[in-house]
Structure formats: structure tokens, C-alpha cells
C-alpha positions as CSV (number, residue, x, y, z in Angstrom):
1,M,-94.8,49.1,66.2
2,S,-91.2,50.0,66.2
3,D,-90.3,47.8,63.2
4,L,-93.5,48.9,61.6
5,H,-92.3,52.7,62.2
6,A,-89.1,52.0,60.8
7,S,-90.4,50.1,57.6
8,L,-92.7,53.0,56.7
9,L,-89.7,55.4,57.0
10,N,-88.0,53.4,54.6
11,T,-90.7,53.2,51.5
12,P,-92.1,56.0,49.8
13,I,-95.5,55.5,51.4
14,L,-95.4,57.6,54.4
15,A,-93.6,60.5,52.5
16,I,-95.6,60.8,50.1
17,A,-98.9,60.4,52.5
18,L,-97.5,63.0,54.5
19,T,-96.8,65.4,51.4
20,L,-100.6,65.1,50.0
21,A,-102.1,65.7,53.8
22,A,-100.0,68.5,54.4
23,Y,-101.2,70.0,51.0
24,L,-104.9,69.3,51.5
25,G,-104.7,70.5,55.0
26,G,-102.9,73.6,53.6
27,I,-105.8,74.3,51.2
28,H,-108.5,73.9,53.7
29,L,-106.9,76.2,56.3
30,F,-106.2,78.9,53.6
31,E,-110.1,78.8,52.7
32,R,-110.7,78.9,56.3
33,L,-108.6,81.9,57.1
34,G,-110.6,83.7,54.0
35,R,-107.6,83.0,51.4
36,P,-104.9,85.7,53.0
37,S,-102.2,86.8,50.6
38,W,-99.7,86.6,53.3
39,C,-100.1,83.0,54.2
40,P,-100.5,81.1,51.2
41,A,-101.9,77.5,51.2
42,V,-98.2,76.2,50.1
43,L,-96.6,78.0,53.2
44,I,-99.3,76.4,55.3
45,G,-98.5,73.1,53.7
46,A,-94.7,73.2,54.2
47,V,-95.3,74.1,58.0
48,L,-97.4,71.0,58.5
49,T,-95.0,69.1,56.6
50,A,-91.9,70.3,58.8
51,A,-94.1,69.4,61.8
52,S,-94.9,65.8,60.5
53,L,-91.2,65.4,60.3
54,W,-90.4,66.3,63.5
55,L,-93.1,64.5,65.3
56,L,-92.3,61.3,63.9
57,R,-88.6,61.6,63.7
58,Y,-88.3,61.4,60.2
59,E,-85.0,62.5,58.8
60,Y,-85.0,64.9,56.1
61,A,-82.7,63.1,53.7
62,D,-84.6,60.0,54.1
63,Y,-88.1,61.9,53.2
64,Q,-86.5,63.8,50.4
65,R,-85.4,60.5,48.6
66,N,-88.6,58.8,49.3
67,V,-90.4,61.8,47.7
68,A,-88.5,62.2,44.9
69,W,-90.9,60.9,42.2
70,L,-93.1,63.9,43.5
71,T,-90.3,66.3,42.8
72,L,-90.1,65.0,39.1
73,L,-93.6,66.0,38.6
74,L,-92.7,69.3,38.8
75,G,-91.0,69.5,35.4
76,P,-94.6,68.7,33.7
77,A,-96.5,70.8,36.0
78,T,-94.1,73.8,34.5
79,V,-94.5,72.6,31.1
80,A,-98.2,72.5,31.5
81,L,-98.2,76.3,32.1
82,A,-98.0,76.5,28.2
83,V,-101.8,76.2,28.0
84,P,-102.9,79.2,29.4
85,L,-100.0,81.2,27.6
86,Y,-101.4,79.8,24.2
87,Q,-105.0,80.9,25.3
88,Q,-103.4,84.4,26.0
89,R,-101.3,84.5,23.3
90,Q,-102.9,87.7,21.4
91,H,-102.5,89.7,24.4
92,I,-98.7,88.7,24.8
93,F,-98.0,89.3,21.4
94,A,-99.0,92.7,21.7
95,L,-97.0,93.7,24.5
96,W,-93.9,91.9,23.3
97,K,-91.8,95.0,23.2
98,P,-92.2,96.3,26.8
99,I,-91.8,92.3,28.2
100,L,-88.5,92.1,26.5
101,C,-87.3,95.4,28.1
102,C,-88.1,95.0,31.5
103,L,-87.5,91.2,31.7
104,P,-83.6,91.3,31.7
105,L,-83.4,94.0,34.3
106,A,-86.3,92.3,36.6
107,A,-84.3,89.1,36.2
108,V,-80.9,90.5,37.1
109,L,-82.2,92.4,40.1
110,A,-84.2,89.2,41.5
111,A,-80.7,87.3,41.7
112,F,-78.3,90.6,42.3
113,Y,-79.9,92.0,45.4
114,S,-79.9,88.8,47.3
115,V,-76.6,87.7,46.6
116,L,-75.2,91.2,47.1
117,I,-76.9,91.5,50.8
118,A,-75.4,87.8,51.8
119,W,-72.1,88.8,50.4
120,L,-71.8,92.3,52.4
121,L,-72.9,90.1,55.5
122,G,-69.8,87.7,55.1
123,A,-72.1,84.6,53.9
124,P,-69.9,81.9,52.2
125,S,-70.1,80.9,48.5
126,V,-72.3,77.9,49.2
127,V,-75.1,80.5,50.6
128,L,-74.4,83.0,47.8
129,A,-75.1,79.8,45.1
130,S,-78.2,78.9,47.1
131,L,-79.7,82.2,46.9
132,A,-78.8,83.4,43.4
133,P,-81.6,81.1,41.8
134,K,-84.2,82.1,44.5
135,S,-86.9,83.7,42.1
136,V,-86.5,80.5,39.2
137,T,-88.8,78.0,39.5
138,A,-88.0,74.9,41.5
139,P,-87.3,72.3,38.3
140,L,-84.9,75.2,36.9
141,A,-83.4,76.2,40.2
142,M,-82.1,73.0,41.0
143,G,-80.7,72.3,37.6
144,I,-79.0,76.0,38.0
145,M,-77.8,75.1,41.6
146,E,-76.2,71.7,40.4
147,Q,-74.0,73.8,37.8
148,I,-72.9,76.6,40.3
149,G,-73.0,74.8,43.8
150,G,-75.0,75.2,46.8
151,S,-77.4,73.9,49.3
152,L,-80.6,72.1,47.9
153,S,-82.4,72.5,51.6
154,L,-81.6,76.4,51.6
155,M,-82.3,77.0,47.8
156,L,-85.7,75.5,48.5
157,G,-86.3,77.5,51.5
158,G,-85.2,80.5,49.6
159,L,-87.7,79.7,47.1
160,L,-90.3,79.2,49.5
161,I,-89.9,82.8,51.4
162,T,-89.3,84.6,48.0
163,G,-92.7,83.3,46.7
164,V,-94.6,84.4,49.8
165,M,-92.9,87.6,50.1
166,S,-93.7,88.5,46.6
167,T,-97.4,87.9,46.6
168,I,-97.4,90.0,49.8
169,F,-95.2,92.9,48.3
170,V,-97.0,92.9,45.1
171,S,-100.6,93.2,46.2
172,L,-99.5,95.7,48.5
173,L,-97.6,97.9,46.2
174,A,-100.6,97.4,43.6
175,R,-103.0,99.3,46.3
176,L,-100.6,101.7,46.9
177,L,-99.6,102.7,43.5
178,R,-103.5,102.0,42.4
179,I,-102.2,99.4,39.8
180,T,-105.3,97.5,38.8
181,D,-104.0,96.1,35.2
182,K,-104.1,92.3,35.5
183,R,-101.5,91.8,32.9
184,I,-98.9,94.1,35.2
185,L,-99.7,92.4,38.3
186,G,-99.6,88.7,36.9
187,F,-96.3,89.6,35.0
188,A,-94.7,90.8,38.4
189,L,-96.0,88.0,40.1
190,G,-94.9,85.5,37.7
191,V,-91.0,87.0,37.8
192,N,-90.9,87.5,41.4
193,G,-92.7,85.1,43.1
194,H,-92.3,82.0,40.6
195,A,-94.9,79.1,41.2
196,I,-96.5,80.5,44.4
197,G,-96.8,83.6,42.5
198,I,-98.7,82.1,39.8
199,V,-101.1,80.6,42.0
200,R,-101.8,83.9,43.4
201,A,-102.2,85.5,40.0
202,F,-104.7,82.7,39.0
203,E,-106.9,83.9,42.0
204,L,-107.2,87.3,40.2
205,G,-108.0,86.0,36.8
206,P,-107.2,83.9,33.7
207,T,-105.3,86.9,32.2
208,A,-103.1,87.4,35.3
209,G,-102.2,83.7,35.3
210,A,-101.3,83.4,31.9
211,F,-99.0,86.8,32.4
212,A,-97.4,85.0,35.5
213,S,-97.0,81.8,33.6
214,L,-94.8,84.0,30.6
215,G,-93.1,86.0,33.6
216,M,-92.0,82.8,35.5
217,S,-91.0,81.0,32.2
218,L,-88.8,83.7,30.8
219,T,-87.2,84.5,34.1
220,G,-86.3,81.0,34.1
221,V,-84.8,80.7,30.7
222,F,-82.8,83.8,31.0
223,T,-81.5,82.9,34.8
224,A,-80.8,79.2,33.4
225,L,-78.8,80.9,30.4
226,F,-76.9,83.4,31.8
227,L,-76.5,83.2,36.0
228,P,-74.1,80.0,35.5
229,L,-72.0,81.9,32.7
230,V,-71.8,85.3,35.0
231,W,-71.1,82.8,38.0
232,R,-67.7,81.5,36.3
233,L,-66.9,84.6,35.1
234,L,-66.7,86.1,38.7
235,G,-65.1,83.2,40.0
236,L,-67.7,82.6,42.6
């Protein structure tokens, strides 16, 4: 049994099985809980994965290496979001002016406030670099992090927390401010909550999902172009 355990830890089979089982289990529990916005399926799946790694004494570095090909699928999955964008292109073209006006400010603030808070608390540069791309979808965030430095684990944790908190607060503020326009809600979820926000947006409808895809895509492109440049200019 010891040899079998060791061999499974050194192959992708166990890592992939744990990931898929945790994802499916997260979806099941999410449905059983009544689809709460404060506890999305991806968060439940992450907790289940972490618990499984701890119980099996599975080192995170080994898990990350063995599940690497699943990570590669994030890129094609992100590109596939072009489909709802195309389907809603008429609505998007009609609002191109307000979108271009608010996107740069939203993207800058998304990176700025987290870095500022961490800097005021005395965090080292590696923490600042890990938090800066927290509002960008994972494939782009990993590419940005390679240019500015940082910790992959911390960056992925920041992505998860940001996505979950964005779905909570966008829904809360929408009720408080009585915002019902699916285009606004979707765009806000995409800009702030990346892929997790998109999942929540598609629950609101295809229009919200398309605008969330647009918000996430534009935020990712803007951040990937300007964040490394600003980082070098500031000497961080």
C-alpha cells in the first residue's frame, strides 16, 4: 500500500482525479445549499481539494506539477468566452463609449488599492507583486506575475478571494442601489471578479454573462499591457 500510495503521488492520475472530484462535489454542495452567492462552487471545490491534499499528505508542489495540463486548459476556456461576446455584440457596440471611459479607472483601482494596503502594512515586494494582478483571470495573471515577480500560491489565493468577495459585494450593492440592469451587473462582475464573477453573471442571464466576459477580457488586456510597465517605472 505504501508503494501504491507513493506511485500515485508521482503520477497525474491522482491529482486530476482529486481536482475533478472536488469540482463536482463543489457543484453538488452548491446546489444543495441553494446556490448562495457568498459560497460559490469554486470556493467549495478549493476547500475540498485542500482538505484532500492534507489528508493524503500530498505536497502542493507535487500536486501543482501533476495537474499542470489542466492549468493549460484555462487559456482555451478563456478564449471560448468570445462566443457570448459575439452573440451580444450589438449591445456591446451601443455602449462602447461608457465602457471605454470606466474600464481604465476600474482596472487601475483594482490593482492599486490592494497593493497600497499591503504596502502600508509593510508587506515585502513579493507580496505586492502577487496581489497586483488579483483581479485578472488566471492565465493572464500568471503571465503578469512572471514579469513582475511574486508567489504563484499567493497570487492564486488572491484570485480566489477576490472572485468570491466580488460576487458577494456586487450582489449586495446592486440591491442597496437598486441596480437591475444586467449589463451593468455583468460588467462589474467581470471587471472585479474575473472567472468567478463570470460564473455568477451567467446565472443572471446571457446578457450579464456576455458583459462579464467583456469586462474580464478588457481588464486583463489593459492590466497585462500597463501593469508591468508601471511596475518597472516605480522600481518595485
